N, C-alpha and C positions, 0 to 999 in steps of 0.2 A: 362741373356741378359746384355751385356756391355752397360753402359751409358756414354756418353761424353757430357760435357756441351757445349752449343753453343759458337761460336767464339766471338760474341759480348759480352757475359757474361765474357769470359776470358779476353778480352780487358779491360773491366770494373775492373776486379780483378787486372790486371797489373797496372792500373791507381791508384787503391786504395793502392797498395803496392809500390807506387812511381817507377813504371817501373821496379820492381824487378821480373824478369820472373820466377826465381826459386821458390820464395815464392808463386807467383801466381799459379804456377803449383802444388805445394804441397797442397795449399788450394783447388784448383780445383779437385785434386785427392781425397781429403778428402770429398768434396761435392759429387763427383761421387760415391765414395764407400758408403757414407751414403744413397744416393738415391737408390743404388743397394740393400743395406740392407733393406731399407723400402719396396722396391719392392718384395724382397724375403719373408719378413714377411707377406706382403699383400697376396702373392701367397699362402703361407702356411695357413694363416687364411681362405682364400677363399676355399682352398682344404678341410680344416677341416670343415668349415661351409657347404660345398657342401655334404660331407659325412654325417654330422649330419642331414641335411635336407633330404637327400636321405633315411636315415634310418627311420626318422620320417614319411616321406611320405609313405614309404613301410609299416610301422606299421599301419598307418591310413587306407591305401587302403586295407590292408590285412583283416581288420575287416569289411570293407565295401563291398568288392567283395565276390561273392558267391564261396564257396569252393566246391570241388567235392563231399565231404561227405554231405554238406548241400543240394546240388542239388539232389543227390541220395535220400536223406531222403525225400525231397519234392516230387520227382517223385514217391517214394514208397507210400507216403501219398495219392497222387492223384490216384494211382492205387488201393489203398484200398477203397477210396471213390467210384471209378468207379465200383469195384466189389460189394460194398454195394448197389449202384444204380441198378446194374444188378439184384441183389437178390430181391430188391423191385419190379423191373419190372416183374420178373418171378412170384412173389406173386400176383401182380395185374393181370397178365395174368391168373393165376389159379383162382382168384376170378371172373374174367370175364367169364371163362369157366363154373364155378359153376352157375353163374347168368344165362348164356345162357341155361344150362340144366334145371334150375328151370323155365325159361320162356317157354321152350318147353313142360315141364310137365304141366304147367299152361294152355298153349294153348290146349293141348290134353284134359285136364279136362274140359276146357271151351267148346270144341267141343262136348264132351260127354254130358255135361249139356244142351247144345243147342239141341242136338239130343233127349234127354229125354224130354225136354220141348216141342219140336215139336211132338214127339210121344204122350205125354200126352194130348196136345191140340187136336191132331187129334183123339185120342181114345175117349175123352170125348166130342167131337163135336157132337151136336144132328144130324146134317146131316149125319155124318159118321156112327153114331149108326143106323140110318134108313137104310143106304146103306148096312151095315152089316146084319141087320135083313132081308132085301130083298134078299140078296145073300144067306143067310142061309135058308130061307124058300123055 
């Protein structure tokens, strides 16, 4: 970008060089070119800094952001945990089935025991014994 000094600055330069326009123009051109050199150096530094910051930011974010491999590994870990939980659930279901079978067996045995107790009480009841004696006689 071309830079030219303002008119009032040029007038001040002419006054400083005793109204010698050529010297003022040479000095103004020197000032303009030095300003352009400073601007171009600033642009180069900004570009360089921008690239360095961009690379640094990319490196920092790359370690912070999840990669596909990391996400896949986490998903596989969760799937493994889910399959473990499913296996535990099936084991618990099998244990529940065993307990139900045992309860059914215990209920049957309890019914048999109650039947034997009722039969024994009935058999050894004196009134029943008299009834049987009357029926048999």
